[in-house]
N, CA, C and O atoms as a Maestro MAE file, in Angstrom:
{
 s_m_m2io_version
 :::
 2.0.0
}

f_m_ct {
 s_m_title
 :::
 protein
 m_atom[288] {
  # First column is atom index #
  i_m_mmod_type
  r_m_x_coord
  r_m_y_coord
  r_m_z_coord
  i_m_residue_number
  s_m_chain_name
  s_m_pdb_residue_name
  s_m_pdb_atom_name
  i_m_atomic_number
  :::
  1 25 0.818 -1.248 -0.002 1 A "UNK " " N  " 7
  2 3 -0.056 -0.003 -0.009 1 A "UNK " " CA " 6
  3 2 0.839 1.253 0.020 1 A "UNK " " C  " 6
  4 15 0.703 2.111 -0.852 1 A "UNK " " O  " 8
  5 25 1.746 1.377 0.998 2 A "UNK " " N  " 7
  6 3 2.668 2.534 1.055 2 A "UNK " " CA " 6
  7 2 3.538 2.564 -0.147 2 A "UNK " " C  " 6
  8 15 3.795 3.615 -0.735 2 A "UNK " " O  " 8
  9 25 4.010 1.352 -0.524 3 A "UNK " " N  " 7
  10 3 4.943 1.379 -1.677 3 A "UNK " " CA " 6
  11 2 4.261 1.848 -2.928 3 A "UNK " " C  " 6
  12 15 4.917 2.498 -3.742 3 A "UNK " " O  " 8
  13 25 3.008 1.575 -3.147 4 A "UNK " " N  " 7
  14 3 2.163 2.025 -4.284 4 A "UNK " " CA " 6
  15 2 2.065 3.542 -4.294 4 A "UNK " " C  " 6
  16 15 2.176 4.233 -5.306 4 A "UNK " " O  " 8
  17 25 1.850 3.981 -3.083 5 A "UNK " " N  " 7
  18 3 1.726 5.528 -2.965 5 A "UNK " " CA " 6
  19 2 3.004 6.282 -3.300 5 A "UNK " " C  " 6
  20 15 3.015 7.384 -3.848 5 A "UNK " " O  " 8
  21 25 4.137 5.561 -2.905 6 A "UNK " " N  " 7
  22 3 5.461 6.102 -3.101 6 A "UNK " " CA " 6
  23 2 5.701 6.181 -4.618 6 A "UNK " " C  " 6
  24 15 6.088 7.232 -5.129 6 A "UNK " " O  " 8
  25 25 5.476 5.097 -5.320 7 A "UNK " " N  " 7
  26 3 5.615 4.906 -6.795 7 A "UNK " " CA " 6
  27 2 4.747 6.008 -7.513 7 A "UNK " " C  " 6
  28 15 5.209 6.746 -8.383 7 A "UNK " " O  " 8
  29 25 3.552 6.044 -7.103 8 A "UNK " " N  " 7
  30 3 2.632 7.010 -7.680 8 A "UNK " " CA " 6
  31 2 3.114 8.420 -7.589 8 A "UNK " " C  " 6
  32 15 3.115 9.171 -8.564 8 A "UNK " " O  " 8
  33 25 3.541 8.779 -6.352 9 A "UNK " " N  " 7
  34 3 4.043 10.118 -6.056 9 A "UNK " " CA " 6
  35 2 5.286 10.420 -6.917 9 A "UNK " " C  " 6
  36 15 5.417 11.508 -7.478 9 A "UNK " " O  " 8
  37 25 6.223 9.398 -7.011 10 A "UNK " " N  " 7
  38 3 7.356 9.610 -7.806 10 A "UNK " " CA " 6
  39 2 7.024 9.989 -9.303 10 A "UNK " " C  " 6
  40 15 7.552 10.921 -9.909 10 A "UNK " " O  " 8
  41 25 6.088 9.146 -9.798 11 A "UNK " " N  " 7
  42 3 5.693 9.368 -11.255 11 A "UNK " " CA " 6
  43 2 5.133 10.835 -11.399 11 A "UNK " " C  " 6
  44 15 5.498 11.579 -12.309 11 A "UNK " " O  " 8
  45 25 4.222 11.192 -10.436 12 A "UNK " " N  " 7
  46 3 3.659 12.506 -10.516 12 A "UNK " " CA " 6
  47 2 4.723 13.545 -10.542 12 A "UNK " " C  " 6
  48 15 4.629 14.440 -11.382 12 A "UNK " " O  " 8
  49 25 5.832 13.521 -9.625 13 A "UNK " " N  " 7
  50 3 6.817 14.415 -9.572 13 A "UNK " " CA " 6
  51 2 7.600 14.360 -10.771 13 A "UNK " " C  " 6
  52 15 7.958 15.443 -11.234 13 A "UNK " " O  " 8
  53 25 7.957 13.243 -11.400 14 A "UNK " " N  " 7
  54 3 8.674 13.187 -12.690 14 A "UNK " " CA " 6
  55 2 7.852 13.947 -13.713 14 A "UNK " " C  " 6
  56 15 8.419 14.748 -14.455 14 A "UNK " " O  " 8
  57 25 6.551 13.739 -13.790 15 A "UNK " " N  " 7
  58 3 5.790 14.332 -14.770 15 A "UNK " " CA " 6
  59 2 5.795 15.796 -14.686 15 A "UNK " " C  " 6
  60 15 5.901 16.488 -15.699 15 A "UNK " " O  " 8
  61 25 5.680 16.307 -13.460 16 A "UNK " " N  " 7
  62 3 5.719 17.733 -13.093 16 A "UNK " " CA " 6
  63 2 7.048 18.418 -13.559 16 A "UNK " " C  " 6
  64 15 7.103 19.527 -14.092 16 A "UNK " " O  " 8
  65 25 8.117 17.599 -13.280 17 A "UNK " " N  " 7
  66 3 9.449 18.116 -13.597 17 A "UNK " " CA " 6
  67 2 9.744 18.165 -15.084 17 A "UNK " " C  " 6
  68 15 10.450 19.037 -15.590 17 A "UNK " " O  " 8
  69 25 9.137 17.137 -15.784 18 A "UNK " " N  " 7
  70 3 9.134 17.136 -17.225 18 A "UNK " " CA " 6
  71 2 8.465 18.251 -17.865 18 A "UNK " " C  " 6
  72 15 8.962 18.856 -18.815 18 A "UNK " " O  " 8
  73 25 7.220 18.555 -17.294 19 A "UNK " " N  " 7
  74 3 6.414 19.599 -17.794 19 A "UNK " " CA " 6
  75 2 7.137 20.929 -17.587 19 A "UNK " " C  " 6
  76 15 7.149 21.757 -18.498 19 A "UNK " " O  " 8
  77 25 7.736 21.160 -16.425 20 A "UNK " " N  " 7
  78 3 8.437 22.382 -16.079 20 A "UNK " " CA " 6
  79 2 9.581 22.598 -17.010 20 A "UNK " " C  " 6
  80 15 9.792 23.717 -17.479 20 A "UNK " " O  " 8
  81 25 10.409 21.457 -17.326 21 A "UNK " " N  " 7
  82 3 11.511 21.500 -18.330 21 A "UNK " " CA " 6
  83 2 11.110 21.916 -19.596 21 A "UNK " " C  " 6
  84 15 11.799 22.714 -20.232 21 A "UNK " " O  " 8
  85 25 9.970 21.420 -20.070 22 A "UNK " " N  " 7
  86 3 9.495 21.762 -21.381 22 A "UNK " " CA " 6
  87 2 8.958 23.179 -21.481 22 A "UNK " " C  " 6
  88 15 9.122 23.821 -22.518 22 A "UNK " " O  " 8
  89 25 8.315 23.690 -20.423 23 A "UNK " " N  " 7
  90 3 7.914 25.010 -20.294 23 A "UNK " " CA " 6
  91 2 9.079 25.979 -20.367 23 A "UNK " " C  " 6
  92 15 8.989 27.000 -21.050 23 A "UNK " " O  " 8
  93 25 10.173 25.680 -19.676 24 A "UNK " " N  " 7
  94 3 11.337 26.501 -19.692 24 A "UNK " " CA " 6
  95 2 12.022 26.570 -20.924 24 A "UNK " " C  " 6
  96 15 12.620 27.591 -21.266 24 A "UNK " " O  " 8
  97 25 11.965 25.408 -21.705 25 A "UNK " " N  " 7
  98 3 12.542 25.263 -23.040 25 A "UNK " " CA " 6
  99 2 11.771 26.116 -24.015 25 A "UNK " " C  " 6
  100 15 12.359 26.769 -24.878 25 A "UNK " " O  " 8
  101 25 10.467 26.116 -23.889 26 A "UNK " " N  " 7
  102 3 9.555 26.916 -24.742 26 A "UNK " " CA " 6
  103 2 9.763 28.432 -24.508 26 A "UNK " " C  " 6
  104 15 9.841 29.253 -25.421 26 A "UNK " " O  " 8
  105 25 9.838 28.695 -23.289 27 A "UNK " " N  " 7
  106 3 9.988 30.135 -22.939 27 A "UNK " " CA " 6
  107 2 11.312 30.714 -23.376 27 A "UNK " " C  " 6
  108 15 11.330 31.888 -23.745 27 A "UNK " " O  " 8
  109 25 12.386 30.024 -23.369 28 A "UNK " " N  " 7
  110 3 13.757 30.374 -23.906 28 A "UNK " " CA " 6
  111 2 13.559 30.500 -25.423 28 A "UNK " " C  " 6
  112 15 14.096 31.423 -26.036 28 A "UNK " " O  " 8
  113 25 12.832 29.629 -26.004 29 A "UNK " " N  " 7
  114 3 12.644 29.570 -27.438 29 A "UNK " " CA " 6
  115 2 11.904 30.895 -27.860 29 A "UNK " " C  " 6
  116 15 12.302 31.586 -28.797 29 A "UNK " " O  " 8
  117 25 10.865 31.179 -27.146 30 A "UNK " " N  " 7
  118 3 10.152 32.415 -27.457 30 A "UNK " " CA " 6
  119 2 10.900 33.752 -27.318 30 A "UNK " " C  " 6
  120 15 10.774 34.688 -28.108 30 A "UNK " " O  " 8
  121 25 11.746 33.746 -26.156 31 A "UNK " " N  " 7
  122 3 12.493 34.935 -25.791 31 A "UNK " " CA " 6
  123 2 13.642 35.211 -26.787 31 A "UNK " " C  " 6
  124 15 14.068 36.358 -26.916 31 A "UNK " " O  " 8
  125 25 14.148 34.184 -27.488 32 A "UNK " " N  " 7
  126 3 15.251 34.227 -28.433 32 A "UNK " " CA " 6
  127 2 14.729 34.447 -29.883 32 A "UNK " " C  " 6
  128 15 15.495 34.488 -30.846 32 A "UNK " " O  " 8
  129 25 13.431 34.581 -29.978 33 A "UNK " " N  " 7
  130 3 12.889 34.745 -31.336 33 A "UNK " " CA " 6
  131 2 12.659 33.514 -32.072 33 A "UNK " " C  " 6
  132 15 12.485 33.580 -33.289 33 A "UNK " " O  " 8
  133 25 12.637 32.379 -31.457 34 A "UNK " " N  " 7
  134 3 12.327 31.126 -32.293 34 A "UNK " " CA " 6
  135 2 10.981 31.063 -32.887 34 A "UNK " " C  " 6
  136 15 10.788 30.308 -33.840 34 A "UNK " " O  " 8
  137 25 10.033 31.790 -32.409 35 A "UNK " " N  " 7
  138 3 8.733 31.734 -33.017 35 A "UNK " " CA " 6
  139 2 8.752 32.403 -34.358 35 A "UNK " " C  " 6
  140 15 7.823 32.248 -35.151 35 A "UNK " " O  " 8
  141 25 9.757 33.115 -34.612 36 A "UNK " " N  " 7
  142 3 9.800 33.741 -36.044 36 A "UNK " " CA " 6
  143 2 10.390 32.749 -37.023 36 A "UNK " " C  " 6
  144 15 10.082 32.828 -38.212 36 A "UNK " " O  " 8
  145 25 11.211 31.834 -36.592 37 A "UNK " " N  " 7
  146 3 11.941 31.009 -37.525 37 A "UNK " " CA " 6
  147 2 11.418 29.553 -37.452 37 A "UNK " " C  " 6
  148 15 11.678 28.836 -38.418 37 A "UNK " " O  " 8
  149 25 10.759 29.067 -36.493 38 A "UNK " " N  " 7
  150 3 10.177 27.746 -36.419 38 A "UNK " " CA " 6
  151 2 8.700 27.622 -36.402 38 A "UNK " " C  " 6
  152 15 7.949 28.510 -35.999 38 A "UNK " " O  " 8
  153 25 8.321 26.454 -36.869 39 A "UNK " " N  " 7
  154 3 6.826 26.226 -36.861 39 A "UNK " " CA " 6
  155 2 6.342 25.832 -35.404 39 A "UNK " " C  " 6
  156 15 5.212 26.181 -35.066 39 A "UNK " " O  " 8
  157 25 7.078 25.179 -34.598 40 A "UNK " " N  " 7
  158 3 6.504 24.697 -33.344 40 A "UNK " " CA " 6
  159 2 7.636 24.872 -32.297 40 A "UNK " " C  " 6
  160 15 8.822 24.778 -32.615 40 A "UNK " " O  " 8
  161 25 7.238 25.117 -31.095 41 A "UNK " " N  " 7
  162 3 8.162 25.119 -30.059 41 A "UNK " " CA " 6
  163 2 8.874 23.819 -29.648 41 A "UNK " " C  " 6
  164 15 8.364 22.753 -29.991 41 A "UNK " " O  " 8
  165 25 9.999 23.828 -28.949 42 A "UNK " " N  " 7
  166 3 10.689 22.463 -28.724 42 A "UNK " " CA " 6
  167 2 9.795 21.512 -28.006 42 A "UNK " " C  " 6
  168 15 9.929 20.313 -28.252 42 A "UNK " " O  " 8
  169 25 8.955 21.879 -27.199 43 A "UNK " " N  " 7
  170 3 8.135 20.883 -26.482 43 A "UNK " " CA " 6
  171 2 7.288 20.033 -27.369 43 A "UNK " " C  " 6
  172 15 6.925 18.911 -27.017 43 A "UNK " " O  " 8
  173 25 6.959 20.581 -28.558 44 A "UNK " " N  " 7
  174 3 6.152 19.778 -29.525 44 A "UNK " " CA " 6
  175 2 6.946 18.620 -30.025 44 A "UNK " " C  " 6
  176 15 6.367 17.588 -30.363 44 A "UNK " " O  " 8
  177 25 8.243 18.736 -30.089 45 A "UNK " " N  " 7
  178 3 9.030 17.663 -30.665 45 A "UNK " " CA " 6
  179 2 9.366 16.568 -29.584 45 A "UNK " " C  " 6
  180 15 9.694 15.416 -29.868 45 A "UNK " " O  " 8
  181 25 9.249 17.051 -28.358 46 A "UNK " " N  " 7
  182 3 9.404 16.057 -27.164 46 A "UNK " " CA " 6
  183 2 8.130 15.238 -26.835 46 A "UNK " " C  " 6
  184 15 8.190 14.189 -26.194 46 A "UNK " " O  " 8
  185 25 6.932 15.787 -27.320 47 A "UNK " " N  " 7
  186 3 5.681 15.279 -26.849 47 A "UNK " " CA " 6
  187 2 5.022 14.481 -28.036 47 A "UNK " " C  " 6
  188 15 3.960 13.897 -27.822 47 A "UNK " " O  " 8
  189 25 5.544 14.438 -29.140 48 A "UNK " " N  " 7
  190 3 5.019 13.782 -30.394 48 A "UNK " " CA " 6
  191 2 6.018 12.711 -30.977 48 A "UNK " " C  " 6
  192 15 7.233 12.875 -30.867 48 A "UNK " " O  " 8
  193 25 5.524 11.715 -31.540 49 A "UNK " " N  " 7
  194 3 6.286 10.837 -32.343 49 A "UNK " " CA " 6
  195 2 6.717 11.439 -33.691 49 A "UNK " " C  " 6
  196 15 6.124 12.410 -34.159 49 A "UNK " " O  " 8
  197 25 7.774 10.842 -34.321 50 A "UNK " " N  " 7
  198 3 8.217 11.259 -35.546 50 A "UNK " " CA " 6
  199 2 7.234 11.299 -36.635 50 A "UNK " " C  " 6
  200 15 7.208 12.210 -37.462 50 A "UNK " " O  " 8
  201 25 6.413 10.289 -36.628 51 A "UNK " " N  " 7
  202 3 5.272 10.169 -37.574 51 A "UNK " " CA " 6
  203 2 4.279 11.202 -37.402 51 A "UNK " " C  " 6
  204 15 3.774 11.775 -38.368 51 A "UNK " " O  " 8
  205 25 3.963 11.475 -36.123 52 A "UNK " " N  " 7
  206 3 2.976 12.595 -35.902 52 A "UNK " " CA " 6
  207 2 3.632 13.923 -36.292 52 A "UNK " " C  " 6
  208 15 2.981 14.776 -36.895 52 A "UNK " " O  " 8
  209 25 4.814 14.093 -35.983 53 A "UNK " " N  " 7
  210 3 5.467 15.445 -36.263 53 A "UNK " " CA " 6
  211 2 5.436 15.595 -37.923 53 A "UNK " " C  " 6
  212 15 5.069 16.665 -38.409 53 A "UNK " " O  " 8
  213 25 5.772 14.664 -38.635 54 A "UNK " " N  " 7
  214 3 5.816 14.695 -40.160 54 A "UNK " " CA " 6
  215 2 4.423 15.142 -40.597 54 A "UNK " " C  " 6
  216 15 4.227 16.056 -41.397 54 A "UNK " " O  " 8
  217 25 3.411 14.372 -39.965 55 A "UNK " " N  " 7
  218 3 2.073 14.454 -40.520 55 A "UNK " " CA " 6
  219 2 1.489 16.014 -40.168 55 A "UNK " " C  " 6
  220 15 0.829 16.693 -40.955 55 A "UNK " " O  " 8
  221 25 1.834 16.356 -38.994 56 A "UNK " " N  " 7
  222 3 1.265 17.754 -38.648 56 A "UNK " " CA " 6
  223 2 2.073 18.768 -39.310 56 A "UNK " " C  " 6
  224 15 1.458 19.780 -39.645 56 A "UNK " " O  " 8
  225 25 3.303 18.719 -39.568 57 A "UNK " " N  " 7
  226 3 4.039 19.613 -40.365 57 A "UNK " " CA " 6
  227 2 3.575 19.733 -41.808 57 A "UNK " " C  " 6
  228 15 3.441 20.804 -42.401 57 A "UNK " " O  " 8
  229 25 3.336 18.496 -42.324 58 A "UNK " " N  " 7
  230 3 2.797 18.519 -43.737 58 A "UNK " " CA " 6
  231 2 1.419 19.219 -43.756 58 A "UNK " " C  " 6
  232 15 1.159 20.066 -44.611 58 A "UNK " " O  " 8
  233 25 0.554 18.855 -42.810 59 A "UNK " " N  " 7
  234 3 -0.718 19.547 -42.846 59 A "UNK " " CA " 6
  235 2 -0.686 21.026 -42.655 59 A "UNK " " C  " 6
  236 15 -1.405 21.796 -43.292 59 A "UNK " " O  " 8
  237 25 0.190 21.393 -41.737 60 A "UNK " " N  " 7
  238 3 0.313 22.937 -41.530 60 A "UNK " " CA " 6
  239 2 0.906 23.592 -42.769 60 A "UNK " " C  " 6
  240 15 0.463 24.676 -43.150 60 A "UNK " " O  " 8
  241 25 1.824 23.018 -43.365 61 A "UNK " " N  " 7
  242 3 2.432 23.642 -44.640 61 A "UNK " " CA " 6
  243 2 1.401 23.596 -45.760 61 A "UNK " " C  " 6
  244 15 1.344 24.537 -46.551 61 A "UNK " " O  " 8
  245 25 0.591 22.560 -45.868 62 A "UNK " " N  " 7
  246 3 -0.532 22.586 -46.915 62 A "UNK " " CA " 6
  247 2 -1.512 23.638 -46.507 62 A "UNK " " C  " 6
  248 15 -1.957 24.338 -47.416 62 A "UNK " " O  " 8
  249 25 -1.902 23.853 -45.341 63 A "UNK " " N  " 7
  250 3 -2.793 24.879 -45.081 63 A "UNK " " CA " 6
  251 2 -2.230 26.233 -45.209 63 A "UNK " " C  " 6
  252 15 -3.002 27.140 -45.519 63 A "UNK " " O  " 8
  253 25 -1.037 26.478 -45.018 64 A "UNK " " N  " 7
  254 3 -0.283 27.748 -45.314 64 A "UNK " " CA " 6
  255 2 -0.315 28.004 -46.748 64 A "UNK " " C  " 6
  256 15 -0.706 29.082 -47.196 64 A "UNK " " O  " 8
  257 25 0.114 26.971 -47.530 65 A "UNK " " N  " 7
  258 3 0.096 27.169 -48.913 65 A "UNK " " CA " 6
  259 2 -1.353 27.497 -49.554 65 A "UNK " " C  " 6
  260 15 -1.443 28.244 -50.529 65 A "UNK " " O  " 8
  261 25 -2.411 26.934 -48.988 66 A "UNK " " N  " 7
  262 3 -3.745 27.180 -49.400 66 A "UNK " " CA " 6
  263 2 -4.100 28.628 -49.113 66 A "UNK " " C  " 6
  264 15 -4.857 29.227 -49.876 66 A "UNK " " O  " 8
  265 25 -3.584 29.209 -48.045 67 A "UNK " " N  " 7
  266 3 -3.826 30.565 -47.623 67 A "UNK " " CA " 6
  267 2 -3.081 31.516 -48.575 67 A "UNK " " C  " 6
  268 15 -3.631 32.541 -48.979 67 A "UNK " " O  " 8
  269 25 -1.915 31.200 -48.910 68 A "UNK " " N  " 7
  270 3 -1.082 31.921 -49.937 68 A "UNK " " CA " 6
  271 2 -1.814 31.988 -51.198 68 A "UNK " " C  " 6
  272 15 -1.981 33.068 -51.765 68 A "UNK " " O  " 8
  273 25 -2.316 30.747 -51.725 69 A "UNK " " N  " 7
  274 3 -2.973 30.674 -52.881 69 A "UNK " " CA " 6
  275 2 -4.221 31.501 -52.971 69 A "UNK " " C  " 6
  276 15 -4.553 32.038 -54.027 69 A "UNK " " O  " 8
  277 25 -4.918 31.604 -51.854 70 A "UNK " " N  " 7
  278 3 -6.180 32.433 -51.798 70 A "UNK " " CA " 6
  279 2 -5.903 33.890 -51.965 70 A "UNK " " C  " 6
  280 15 -6.768 34.643 -52.413 70 A "UNK " " O  " 8
  281 25 -4.607 34.344 -51.584 71 A "UNK " " N  " 7
  282 3 -4.358 35.751 -51.823 71 A "UNK " " CA " 6
  283 2 -4.092 36.182 -53.198 71 A "UNK " " C  " 6
  284 15 -4.204 37.352 -53.563 71 A "UNK " " O  " 8
  285 25 -3.725 35.173 -53.980 72 A "UNK " " N  " 7
  286 3 -3.393 35.467 -55.553 72 A "UNK " " CA " 6
  287 2 -4.684 35.708 -56.293 72 A "UNK " " C  " 6
  288 15 -4.668 35.950 -57.500 72 A "UNK " " O  " 8
  :::
 }
 m_bond[287] {
  # First column is bond index #
  i_m_from
  i_m_to
  i_m_order
  :::
  1 1 2 1
  2 2 3 1
  3 3 4 2
  4 3 5 1
  5 5 6 1
  6 6 7 1
  7 7 8 2
  8 7 9 1
  9 9 10 1
  10 10 11 1
  11 11 12 2
  12 11 13 1
  13 13 14 1
  14 14 15 1
  15 15 16 2
  16 15 17 1
  17 17 18 1
  18 18 19 1
  19 19 20 2
  20 19 21 1
  21 21 22 1
  22 22 23 1
  23 23 24 2
  24 23 25 1
  25 25 26 1
  26 26 27 1
  27 27 28 2
  28 27 29 1
  29 29 30 1
  30 30 31 1
  31 31 32 2
  32 31 33 1
  33 33 34 1
  34 34 35 1
  35 35 36 2
  36 35 37 1
  37 37 38 1
  38 38 39 1
  39 39 40 2
  40 39 41 1
  41 41 42 1
  42 42 43 1
  43 43 44 2
  44 43 45 1
  45 45 46 1
  46 46 47 1
  47 47 48 2
  48 47 49 1
  49 49 50 1
  50 50 51 1
  51 51 52 2
  52 51 53 1
  53 53 54 1
  54 54 55 1
  55 55 56 2
  56 55 57 1
  57 57 58 1
  58 58 59 1
  59 59 60 2
  60 59 61 1
  61 61 62 1
  62 62 63 1
  63 63 64 2
  64 63 65 1
  65 65 66 1
  66 66 67 1
  67 67 68 2
  68 67 69 1
  69 69 70 1
  70 70 71 1
  71 71 72 2
  72 71 73 1
  73 73 74 1
  74 74 75 1
  75 75 76 2
  76 75 77 1
  77 77 78 1
  78 78 79 1
  79 79 80 2
  80 79 81 1
  81 81 82 1
  82 82 83 1
  83 83 84 2
  84 83 85 1
  85 85 86 1
  86 86 87 1
  87 87 88 2
  88 87 89 1
  89 89 90 1
  90 90 91 1
  91 91 92 2
  92 91 93 1
  93 93 94 1
  94 94 95 1
  95 95 96 2
  96 95 97 1
  97 97 98 1
  98 98 99 1
  99 99 100 2
  100 99 101 1
  101 101 102 1
  102 102 103 1
  103 103 104 2
  104 103 105 1
  105 105 106 1
  106 106 107 1
  107 107 108 2
  108 107 109 1
  109 109 110 1
  110 110 111 1
  111 111 112 2
  112 111 113 1
  113 113 114 1
  114 114 115 1
  115 115 116 2
  116 115 117 1
  117 117 118 1
  118 118 119 1
  119 119 120 2
  120 119 121 1
  121 121 122 1
  122 122 123 1
  123 123 124 2
  124 123 125 1
  125 125 126 1
  126 126 127 1
  127 127 128 2
  128 127 129 1
  129 129 130 1
  130 130 131 1
  131 131 132 2
  132 131 133 1
  133 133 134 1
  134 134 135 1
  135 135 136 2
  136 135 137 1
  137 137 138 1
  138 138 139 1
  139 139 140 2
  140 139 141 1
  141 141 142 1
  142 142 143 1
  143 143 144 2
  144 143 145 1
  145 145 146 1
  146 146 147 1
  147 147 148 2
  148 147 149 1
  149 149 150 1
  150 150 151 1
  151 151 152 2
  152 151 153 1
  153 153 154 1
  154 154 155 1
  155 155 156 2
  156 155 157 1
  157 157 158 1
  158 158 159 1
  159 159 160 2
  160 159 161 1
  161 161 162 1
  162 162 163 1
  163 163 164 2
  164 163 165 1
  165 165 166 1
  166 166 167 1
  167 167 168 2
  168 167 169 1
  169 169 170 1
  170 170 171 1
  171 171 172 2
  172 171 173 1
  173 173 174 1
  174 174 175 1
  175 175 176 2
  176 175 177 1
  177 177 178 1
  178 178 179 1
  179 179 180 2
  180 179 181 1
  181 181 182 1
  182 182 183 1
  183 183 184 2
  184 183 185 1
  185 185 186 1
  186 186 187 1
  187 187 188 2
  188 187 189 1
  189 189 190 1
  190 190 191 1
  191 191 192 2
  192 191 193 1
  193 193 194 1
  194 194 195 1
  195 195 196 2
  196 195 197 1
  197 197 198 1
  198 198 199 1
  199 199 200 2
  200 199 201 1
  201 201 202 1
  202 202 203 1
  203 203 204 2
  204 203 205 1
  205 205 206 1
  206 206 207 1
  207 207 208 2
  208 207 209 1
  209 209 210 1
  210 210 211 1
  211 211 212 2
  212 211 213 1
  213 213 214 1
  214 214 215 1
  215 215 216 2
  216 215 217 1
  217 217 218 1
  218 218 219 1
  219 219 220 2
  220 219 221 1
  221 221 222 1
  222 222 223 1
  223 223 224 2
  224 223 225 1
  225 225 226 1
  226 226 227 1
  227 227 228 2
  228 227 229 1
  229 229 230 1
  230 230 231 1
  231 231 232 2
  232 231 233 1
  233 233 234 1
  234 234 235 1
  235 235 236 2
  236 235 237 1
  237 237 238 1
  238 238 239 1
  239 239 240 2
  240 239 241 1
  241 241 242 1
  242 242 243 1
  243 243 244 2
  244 243 245 1
  245 245 246 1
  246 246 247 1
  247 247 248 2
  248 247 249 1
  249 249 250 1
  250 250 251 1
  251 251 252 2
  252 251 253 1
  253 253 254 1
  254 254 255 1
  255 255 256 2
  256 255 257 1
  257 257 258 1
  258 258 259 1
  259 259 260 2
  260 259 261 1
  261 261 262 1
  262 262 263 1
  263 263 264 2
  264 263 265 1
  265 265 266 1
  266 266 267 1
  267 267 268 2
  268 267 269 1
  269 269 270 1
  270 270 271 1
  271 271 272 2
  272 271 273 1
  273 273 274 1
  274 274 275 1
  275 275 276 2
  276 275 277 1
  277 277 278 1
  278 278 279 1
  279 279 280 2
  280 279 281 1
  281 281 282 1
  282 282 283 1
  283 283 284 2
  284 283 285 1
  285 285 286 1
  286 286 287 1
  287 287 288 2
  :::
 }
}
């Protein structure tokens, strides 16, 4: 019983630490102007698989191209 509580508490603490690390990375990315040059903040790449990243990037670029085409 106590062991389960300790294990669950450790997992919660690890998730909070991971979230905080991602938040700090994103903040630094925004402060250094990364949002001008990149599609997504660093946390995106840590929280998605390579297949998801490729699919989402393709969808985003397709949507951007459609917006550009509508301006013509």
